[in-house]
VEXVOPA-385645 format. One line per 5 residues: number of its first residue (from 1); for each residue x, y, z of C-alpha. Coordinates in Angstrom, 2 decimals. Layout:
N
NUM) X,Y,Z; ...
This chain:
664
1) 90.47,82.18,95.00; 89.71,81.91,91.29; 86.73,79.58,90.96; 85.48,78.09,87.67; 81.66,78.00,87.30
6) 80.32,75.50,84.75; 76.59,76.16,85.21; 74.40,77.79,82.50; 74.66,81.56,82.25; 71.62,82.46,84.39
11) 72.61,80.22,87.31; 76.29,81.11,86.81; 75.55,84.82,87.19; 73.76,84.31,90.50; 76.48,81.98,91.72
16) 79.20,84.45,90.65; 77.55,87.15,92.75; 77.54,84.85,95.78; 81.22,84.03,95.26; 82.15,87.70,94.84
21) 80.43,88.53,98.13; 82.68,85.93,99.78; 85.82,87.51,98.33; 86.42,84.99,95.53; 86.94,85.67,91.81
26) 84.44,83.75,89.63; 85.36,82.58,86.12; 82.11,81.90,84.25; 82.33,79.13,81.64; 78.84,77.74,80.87
31) 78.89,74.19,79.52; 75.18,74.26,78.59; 72.83,76.60,76.74; 69.29,76.75,78.15; 66.44,76.63,75.62
36) 62.80,77.03,76.68; 60.59,74.55,74.79; 57.04,75.06,73.56; 54.54,73.19,75.77; 53.08,70.01,74.25
41) 49.44,69.85,73.20; 48.37,67.93,76.33; 50.09,70.33,78.74; 47.01,72.44,79.50; 44.94,69.31,80.23
46) 47.62,67.78,82.47; 48.03,71.05,84.34; 44.31,71.40,85.04; 43.91,67.75,86.16; 46.97,67.50,88.44
51) 46.69,68.01,92.19; 50.27,69.34,92.52; 53.39,70.09,90.47; 56.83,68.59,91.17; 59.76,70.89,90.37
56) 63.21,69.30,90.32; 65.10,72.45,89.27; 64.90,76.24,89.28; 64.85,76.19,85.48; 61.72,74.05,85.66
61) 60.06,76.83,87.67; 61.04,79.41,85.05; 59.89,77.21,82.16; 56.55,76.59,83.94; 56.04,80.33,84.40
66) 56.71,80.84,80.68; 54.31,78.05,79.67; 51.34,79.08,81.83; 50.00,82.10,83.69; 48.38,79.88,86.31
71) 49.99,80.40,89.71; 47.54,78.71,92.08; 48.59,75.04,91.80; 50.54,73.66,94.79; 54.26,73.40,94.10
76) 56.60,70.82,95.68; 60.22,71.94,95.06; 63.27,69.76,95.50; 65.34,72.43,97.31; 65.31,75.92,98.74
81) 66.77,77.50,95.60; 64.03,76.04,93.43; 61.38,77.04,95.98; 62.56,80.65,96.20; 62.68,80.89,92.39
86) 59.07,79.66,92.16; 57.92,82.11,94.82; 59.67,84.95,93.01; 57.76,84.04,89.83; 54.42,84.43,91.61
91) 53.46,80.88,92.62; 51.46,81.22,95.81; 51.71,77.73,97.35; 55.30,76.45,97.42; 56.84,73.83,99.71
96) 60.53,72.87,99.76; 61.88,69.35,100.35; 65.26,70.92,101.25; 67.19,67.95,99.89; 67.45,65.68,96.89
101) 65.05,63.69,94.70; 64.38,61.16,97.41; 63.43,63.95,99.81; 61.04,65.35,97.19; 59.39,61.94,96.77
106) 59.03,61.61,100.57; 57.46,65.08,100.75; 54.91,64.07,98.10; 54.02,60.91,100.06; 53.49,62.89,103.28
111) 51.45,65.80,101.91; 49.51,64.35,98.98; 46.86,61.71,98.52; 47.21,59.36,95.52; 43.42,59.41,95.09
116) 43.28,63.21,94.76; 44.65,63.19,91.22; 47.87,62.82,89.21; 51.09,64.74,89.78; 52.81,66.80,87.07
121) 56.63,66.66,86.97; 58.02,69.71,85.10; 61.59,68.96,84.00; 64.15,69.24,81.24; 64.69,66.82,78.38
126) 67.34,64.95,80.38; 66.42,63.84,83.90; 68.35,62.24,86.70; 65.45,60.57,88.48; 62.13,59.18,87.29
131) 59.50,60.15,89.86; 56.85,58.08,88.09; 58.78,54.92,88.98; 59.68,56.17,92.48; 56.05,56.94,93.42
136) 54.29,54.18,91.49; 54.41,51.76,94.43; 52.58,54.33,96.55; 49.74,54.58,94.05; 50.67,57.97,92.56
141) 50.35,58.72,88.86; 53.15,61.05,87.74; 53.04,62.70,84.34; 56.27,64.26,83.10; 56.46,67.23,80.73
146) 59.74,68.63,79.31; 59.60,72.41,79.12; 63.32,73.19,78.66; 66.46,71.65,77.22; 70.09,72.10,78.25
151) 72.14,71.91,75.05; 75.77,70.86,75.51; 78.62,73.01,74.26; 80.79,71.34,71.62; 84.06,72.90,72.81
156) 85.51,74.21,76.05; 84.47,77.88,76.57; 87.19,80.44,75.84; 87.19,81.72,79.43; 87.86,78.23,80.81
161) 90.48,77.46,78.16; 92.38,80.71,78.81; 92.28,80.26,82.59; 93.51,76.65,82.35; 96.30,77.50,79.90
166) 97.46,80.27,82.25; 97.09,77.96,85.27; 95.06,80.73,86.90; 92.39,78.55,88.57; 92.25,77.39,92.19
171) 88.92,75.53,92.22; 86.15,74.31,89.89; 82.48,73.74,90.81; 80.29,70.96,89.40; 76.55,70.61,90.06
176) 75.65,67.42,88.18; 77.18,64.20,86.82; 76.29,65.36,83.32; 78.24,68.60,83.71; 81.23,66.72,85.18
181) 81.23,64.19,82.35; 81.02,66.92,79.70; 83.81,68.93,81.35; 86.08,65.88,81.50; 85.47,65.14,77.83
186) 86.04,68.73,76.63; 89.21,69.16,78.71; 90.69,65.96,77.26; 89.80,67.03,73.72; 91.49,70.40,74.33
191) 94.63,68.70,75.70; 94.52,70.66,78.97; 94.28,67.80,81.48; 97.76,68.55,82.86; 96.66,72.12,83.71
196) 94.36,70.74,86.45; 97.22,69.69,88.73; 96.72,72.76,90.97; 92.90,72.86,90.81; 90.51,71.49,93.46
201) 87.27,69.99,92.12; 84.19,70.64,94.29; 81.03,68.73,93.37; 77.54,68.83,94.80; 77.56,65.07,95.39
206) 79.75,61.96,95.03; 77.83,61.05,91.88; 78.78,64.41,90.32; 82.38,63.83,91.40; 82.73,60.35,89.87
211) 83.19,61.40,86.16; 86.14,63.57,87.23; 88.16,60.69,88.70; 90.27,60.29,85.55; 91.44,63.93,85.61
216) 94.60,64.89,87.57; 92.93,67.31,90.00; 94.96,68.36,93.02; 92.08,67.38,95.29; 88.40,66.44,94.98
221) 85.63,67.40,97.39; 81.98,66.31,97.56; 79.62,68.64,99.42; 78.10,67.43,102.69; 74.59,68.19,101.37
226) 73.35,68.36,97.77; 72.65,72.10,97.88; 74.28,75.20,96.46; 74.92,76.58,99.95; 76.85,73.45,100.90
231) 79.04,73.80,97.80; 79.76,77.45,98.69; 80.64,76.39,102.22; 83.20,73.92,100.84; 84.72,76.74,98.77
236) 85.06,78.90,101.91; 86.80,76.08,103.80; 89.63,75.73,101.28; 91.60,78.95,102.05; 91.30,78.38,105.82
241) 92.69,74.86,105.55; 95.58,76.02,103.37; 96.54,78.84,105.76; 96.44,76.49,108.75; 98.62,73.94,106.95
246) 95.98,71.25,107.41; 95.38,68.58,104.77; 92.45,68.90,102.41; 89.34,67.07,103.58; 87.18,65.56,100.88
251) 83.75,65.27,102.44; 81.60,62.80,100.56; 77.93,62.77,101.42; 75.98,59.55,101.03; 73.39,61.17,98.78
256) 73.31,61.19,94.99; 73.96,64.39,92.99; 71.42,66.51,91.08; 70.55,66.53,87.45; 71.84,69.36,85.31
261) 70.69,72.75,86.56; 68.66,71.14,89.36; 68.71,70.12,92.99; 67.49,66.62,92.12; 69.82,63.61,92.70
266) 70.86,61.37,89.87; 69.71,58.20,91.61; 67.01,57.37,94.16; 69.44,55.29,96.14; 71.06,57.26,98.95
271) 71.82,57.11,102.62; 70.30,59.48,105.13; 73.28,60.83,107.08; 76.34,62.22,105.27; 79.59,60.31,105.65
276) 82.93,62.09,105.45; 86.05,60.67,103.92; 89.33,62.55,104.06; 92.07,62.69,101.46; 95.53,63.84,102.42
281) 96.38,66.07,99.49; 96.68,69.73,100.51; 95.08,72.52,98.55; 97.48,75.14,97.26; 96.00,78.48,96.27
286) 97.69,79.86,93.16; 97.29,83.49,92.27; 99.58,83.91,89.27; 102.94,85.70,89.33; 101.73,89.24,88.64
291) 103.87,92.14,87.47; 106.25,92.05,90.45; 106.58,88.30,90.09; 107.44,88.70,86.40; 110.17,91.22,87.28
296) 111.61,88.92,89.97; 111.48,86.00,87.53; 113.47,87.98,84.96; 116.02,89.01,87.61; 116.48,85.42,88.78
301) 116.86,84.25,85.15; 119.59,86.87,84.56; 121.45,85.70,87.69; 121.25,82.08,86.50; 122.67,83.06,83.09
306) 125.61,84.87,84.72; 126.26,81.93,87.09; 126.24,79.51,84.15; 128.78,81.68,82.31; 131.11,81.72,85.32
311) 130.81,77.95,85.88; 131.59,77.18,82.22; 134.61,79.56,82.16; 137.27,76.75,82.39; 135.87,75.20,79.20
316) 136.11,78.35,77.10; 138.86,78.76,74.43; 142.17,80.01,75.79; 141.98,83.41,74.07; 138.50,84.21,75.34
321) 139.37,82.93,78.83; 142.53,85.07,78.88; 140.54,88.06,77.70; 137.93,87.52,80.46; 140.58,87.02,83.21
326) 142.56,90.03,82.01; 139.52,92.27,82.24; 138.70,90.94,85.71; 142.27,91.45,86.98; 142.57,94.95,85.55
331) 139.42,96.19,87.24; 139.41,97.04,90.93; 135.65,96.91,91.06; 133.61,93.69,90.72; 133.58,92.41,87.14
336) 130.50,93.37,85.13; 128.21,90.81,83.54; 129.59,89.07,80.44; 128.88,91.05,77.27; 128.53,88.46,74.52
341) 128.69,91.08,71.77; 132.01,92.40,73.12; 133.34,88.82,73.45; 132.50,88.12,69.82; 134.23,91.33,68.68
346) 137.34,90.67,70.80; 137.55,87.06,69.63; 137.32,88.12,65.99; 140.03,90.77,66.55; 142.38,88.24,68.23
351) 141.88,85.73,65.42; 142.52,88.34,62.72; 145.63,89.68,64.49; 147.06,86.17,64.97; 146.59,85.24,61.32
356) 148.09,88.50,60.08; 151.14,88.13,62.40; 151.69,84.53,61.22; 151.49,85.63,57.57; 154.00,88.44,58.11
361) 156.42,86.14,59.95; 156.25,83.44,57.28; 156.67,85.96,54.46; 159.73,87.46,56.18; 161.32,84.04,56.69
366) 160.70,82.98,53.09; 162.20,86.23,51.78; 165.28,85.75,53.96; 165.76,82.16,52.83; 165.33,83.12,49.19
371) 167.95,85.87,49.56; 170.41,83.50,51.21; 169.97,80.85,48.52; 170.52,83.41,45.75; 173.60,84.75,47.56
376) 175.07,81.24,47.96; 174.44,80.43,44.29; 176.00,83.70,43.14; 179.07,83.15,45.34; 179.60,79.67,43.93
381) 179.23,80.87,40.32; 181.57,83.84,40.73; 184.36,81.86,42.45; 187.61,82.24,40.38; 189.35,79.20,38.87
386) 192.62,77.84,40.19; 195.80,79.55,38.86; 197.14,78.02,35.72; 193.86,76.45,34.57; 191.30,77.70,32.12
391) 188.15,76.26,33.77; 186.54,75.50,37.10; 188.46,73.89,39.89; 188.70,70.13,39.07; 188.32,69.23,42.76
396) 184.98,70.98,42.94; 183.91,69.36,39.69; 184.86,65.97,41.06; 183.00,66.73,44.30; 179.87,67.69,42.39
401) 180.14,64.53,40.32; 180.51,62.50,43.48; 177.38,64.06,45.01; 175.41,63.41,41.83; 176.63,59.80,41.77
406) 175.62,59.27,45.35; 172.16,60.73,44.69; 171.76,58.48,41.64; 172.93,55.47,43.55; 170.31,56.04,46.23
411) 167.64,56.13,43.54; 168.71,52.77,41.86; 168.15,49.26,43.28; 170.85,47.85,45.47; 171.32,44.87,43.11
416) 172.62,47.13,40.40; 176.34,47.50,40.92; 177.57,50.86,39.68; 180.64,51.13,37.63; 183.68,51.99,39.65
421) 184.09,55.73,39.70; 187.38,57.33,39.58; 188.63,58.30,42.96; 188.54,62.06,43.15; 191.14,64.02,44.81
426) 190.46,65.03,48.36; 188.98,68.55,48.62; 190.93,71.25,50.25; 190.09,72.34,53.81; 188.48,75.56,52.53
431) 186.24,73.61,50.17; 185.26,71.22,52.95; 184.39,74.14,55.15; 182.28,75.80,52.43; 180.42,72.60,51.65
436) 179.71,72.02,55.33; 178.35,75.55,55.56; 176.06,74.97,52.55; 174.79,71.69,53.97; 174.04,73.42,57.29
441) 172.20,76.25,55.52; 170.16,73.72,53.51; 169.20,71.73,56.62; 168.32,74.93,58.44; 166.10,76.05,55.55
446) 164.28,72.71,55.50; 163.69,72.84,59.26; 162.46,76.41,59.00; 160.01,75.52,56.24; 158.69,72.57,58.29
451) 158.34,74.80,61.36; 156.40,77.39,59.36; 154.12,74.70,57.98; 153.42,73.48,61.49; 152.83,77.05,62.72
456) 150.37,77.73,59.92; 148.49,74.49,60.68; 148.30,75.35,64.39; 147.10,78.89,63.64; 144.47,77.50,61.26
461) 143.20,75.07,63.91; 143.11,77.77,66.57; 141.20,80.10,64.24; 138.68,77.36,63.49; 138.17,76.60,67.18
466) 137.81,80.28,67.97; 135.21,80.73,65.21; 133.27,77.70,66.50; 133.36,79.09,70.03; 132.07,82.46,68.81
471) 129.24,80.80,66.84; 128.30,78.66,69.84; 128.26,81.69,72.15; 126.11,83.57,69.62; 123.61,80.68,69.41
476) 123.39,80.33,73.19; 122.87,84.07,73.56; 120.07,84.08,70.97; 118.40,81.08,72.64; 118.57,82.71,76.08
481) 117.19,85.99,74.74; 114.33,84.19,73.00; 113.54,82.20,76.16; 113.51,85.32,78.30; 111.23,87.11,75.85
486) 108.81,84.16,75.81; 108.79,84.03,79.60; 108.02,87.74,79.85; 105.28,87.47,77.20; 103.71,84.50,79.00
491) 103.82,86.34,82.33; 102.17,89.41,80.78; 99.47,87.28,79.14; 98.78,85.46,82.42; 98.41,88.77,84.26
496) 96.02,90.04,81.57; 93.90,86.89,81.84; 93.59,87.31,85.60; 92.63,90.98,85.27; 90.11,90.22,82.50
501) 88.49,87.56,84.69; 88.16,90.01,87.58; 86.71,92.70,85.30; 84.18,90.27,83.79; 83.10,89.14,87.25
506) 82.65,92.74,88.38; 80.60,93.59,85.30; 78.38,90.53,85.76; 77.81,91.24,89.46; 77.32,95.01,89.10
511) 80.27,95.92,91.36; 82.79,98.80,90.87; 86.06,97.77,89.26; 88.31,100.85,89.44; 90.98,98.95,91.41
516) 91.09,96.09,88.92; 91.20,98.52,85.98; 94.17,100.32,87.55; 96.13,97.05,87.38; 95.68,97.09,83.59
521) 97.43,100.46,83.10; 101.08,99.25,83.20; 100.26,96.27,80.96; 98.50,98.42,78.35; 101.49,100.72,77.71
526) 102.48,100.52,74.07; 99.42,98.40,73.18; 96.76,100.41,71.33; 94.06,97.72,71.58; 94.44,97.27,75.34
531) 94.51,101.03,75.84; 91.27,101.35,73.84; 89.56,98.67,75.95; 90.78,100.30,79.17; 89.43,103.68,78.02
536) 86.04,102.11,77.26; 85.86,100.65,80.79; 87.06,103.82,82.54; 83.65,105.48,82.27; 82.03,102.74,84.39
541) 84.90,101.88,86.75; 83.92,103.95,89.79; 80.28,102.91,90.11; 80.13,99.75,88.00; 77.30,98.81,85.66
546) 73.91,97.25,86.30; 74.13,93.47,86.66; 72.47,91.43,83.93; 70.28,89.65,86.47; 69.05,93.00,87.79
551) 68.22,94.20,84.28; 66.21,91.04,83.64; 64.33,91.47,86.93; 63.49,95.14,86.19; 62.24,94.57,82.66
556) 58.63,93.44,83.41; 57.91,96.74,85.19; 59.56,98.69,82.35; 57.53,96.75,79.77; 54.28,97.44,81.63
561) 54.99,101.18,81.79; 56.03,101.29,78.12; 52.86,99.49,77.04; 50.73,101.94,79.07; 52.47,104.95,77.47
566) 51.98,103.49,74.01; 48.19,103.10,74.49; 47.55,106.55,76.05; 46.73,109.75,74.07; 45.52,113.26,74.91
571) 41.86,112.33,75.55; 40.70,112.04,79.13; 39.42,108.50,78.66; 42.64,107.25,77.11; 44.78,108.95,79.78
576) 42.64,107.33,82.46; 42.94,103.97,80.70; 46.72,104.40,80.47; 46.94,105.06,84.23; 44.79,102.00,84.95
581) 47.02,99.90,82.71; 50.04,101.23,84.58; 48.57,99.75,87.77; 47.05,96.49,86.51; 47.71,95.29,82.99
586) 47.59,92.10,81.00; 50.05,91.56,78.19; 51.25,88.63,76.15; 54.69,87.17,76.86; 56.90,84.65,75.13
591) 59.16,84.44,72.10; 56.34,83.26,69.83; 54.24,86.46,70.01; 53.88,87.64,66.43; 53.51,91.13,65.02
596) 55.37,94.44,65.02; 53.33,96.15,67.74; 54.71,97.38,71.02; 53.24,94.44,72.95; 54.79,91.87,70.57
601) 58.23,93.52,70.64; 58.17,93.74,74.44; 57.21,90.06,74.64; 60.07,89.00,72.36; 62.51,91.27,74.19
606) 61.56,89.75,77.55; 61.94,86.23,76.11; 65.42,87.14,74.81; 66.41,88.47,78.23; 65.17,85.30,79.92
611) 67.27,83.28,77.46; 70.38,85.33,78.39; 70.55,87.40,75.15; 70.75,90.96,76.48; 71.93,92.40,73.16
616) 68.83,91.13,71.32; 66.55,92.51,74.05; 68.19,95.94,73.82; 67.86,95.93,70.02; 64.12,95.18,70.27
621) 63.54,97.91,72.89; 65.25,100.46,70.64; 62.65,99.79,67.91; 59.70,100.77,70.15; 57.62,103.88,69.27
626) 58.86,107.29,70.54; 56.07,107.61,73.11; 57.60,104.70,75.08; 60.98,106.41,75.48; 60.07,107.91,78.87
631) 59.46,104.46,80.33; 62.42,102.68,78.67; 65.18,105.35,78.60; 66.65,104.59,82.03; 66.61,100.81,81.60
636) 68.01,101.08,78.07; 70.90,103.27,79.24; 71.89,100.81,81.98; 71.61,97.84,79.62; 73.81,99.49,76.97
641) 76.41,100.29,79.65; 76.43,96.61,80.66; 76.91,95.51,77.04; 79.73,98.03,76.42; 81.61,97.04,79.59
646) 81.17,93.31,78.89; 82.43,93.75,75.32; 85.54,95.63,76.51; 86.30,92.97,79.15; 85.86,90.20,76.55
651) 88.27,92.00,74.18; 90.92,92.12,76.92; 90.46,88.40,77.60; 90.66,87.55,73.88; 93.85,89.56,73.42
656) 95.39,87.93,76.50; 94.69,84.48,75.06; 96.29,85.54,71.76; 99.42,86.78,73.56; 99.63,83.56,75.55
661) 99.45,81.49,72.37; 102.21,83.51,70.67; 104.42,83.17,73.76; 104.24,79.37,73.49
């Protein structure tokens, strides 16, 4: 599963390694930046007077080791993680309460005597439990000193934002109420609350789970015990429950959660045995669609487009529908997919041919009518007069006068009584026949003109409808093409985000990543930036790079050897002194060591590494004198390989986020 880690970078790296060993993919998104504080003026006095030191977090152990070289004071640690960290830093007397803040207070009551002296609580600026109040009734004096501060991030880390936007997370881990509250606030500010619908929230305690109640997580789980191991066990249970089809169980222990970066609970009130409560929402493990999924998605989308075209066929214009059916009937093989470009061309050709045919037909009819009218007029003008008269036939003249009178009578009001016209002589049968023929020709011409007008109007309407249908088909085609391109771009960006997360996890944990890098090859084709990042990672893919935590752990030995080489020369006494310093040496440490000497630079480099700034530590080591190269060359080479691989993986993640944004 893809698991989001919200702890500070040092704890997140260790936790990512544990998740990778269990087969999960960690996504590191620190919500806090750890800053080691300078000890107050009274710290040395309090340390010398106290009978024991209370450590409520692993970071407290590291800050104490930075503040003092004294390792003999008894240490009471809240949990096993804090105890093992203190032992690794050289403290010789360490006892673990293996629980929460209440367990630590109980351990102090059992092992310590209030009359033996005060207790010193080493903590951060923000605390979840006040041991001074908890132990005051038992007669203990507890002095608290803040040696580190966890500064909150002002925006959601890019890795978390990209994973949420791509919906590439399956679970998220929370180790304190403060971290949960900050995560909820940053997610809401980023507008990504809806992206949590497929994510399971796993918290170290019910108190750490409470600030997440307003977010739409798929399921929420509180660990049975307030320890890191219990949280990892809850992560391992999720895939098994999904594969068995069982509902997700949200186990809520009746103990309060730890403060930020600590094993200490947020409240002294808790119940001894854990109580389990079960929610019925199942956990669904999402793994993204991948390259094959993107291809299948495109194929399904194409099928849907073709089905939509076939369903909407009855509503197409008649010409396009006839064209489609004619092509289907003429082909013996199954009809191919609809070619919108061909449809547009055919529709335009049909419209143009119809208009041209209508124009030719109308022009021919008008020419014929004009010829017939001219012929009738010429025949009437050239008709010879009756024998024995010198002018036109009087019967025709009377008939024309009668027609004109009738036309004038129709135009005047009925009240006006026309003057009695002389009764013309009845026309001859030939004249009656000719007049009837002319009237028939005139009526036929009028009907023809009306028919042509109607035909032109119908053709104009059909052309308009056909043009609208073509424009609509063009718009729908463009919209579908744009949607398909966005879907493919989003799928590619999601795949890149998943691969970048796997590469970053491998670099942080020091594992080989040749298999993950091979997945990047098909996505990097045609993309110069991705190809450049893949080439940069190829050199480290087979064997991986040294983990950052391992580099930090190796540095004290490297610094001791470098300091010994810097002090030695060719004289026997100096060579002997250099060998002695290589075995047992004292050197200053801390970020506040001044000067440009080898010892000062090594001290500042080690402080930078402890603060998580590997690049600054490498830069300081490179400025050491040449005689230290033998001691630092190997470490420096491994550190630079880690930085180069991390930079390449970060570039892939950044480009994937950019592609995802453009796809939306």
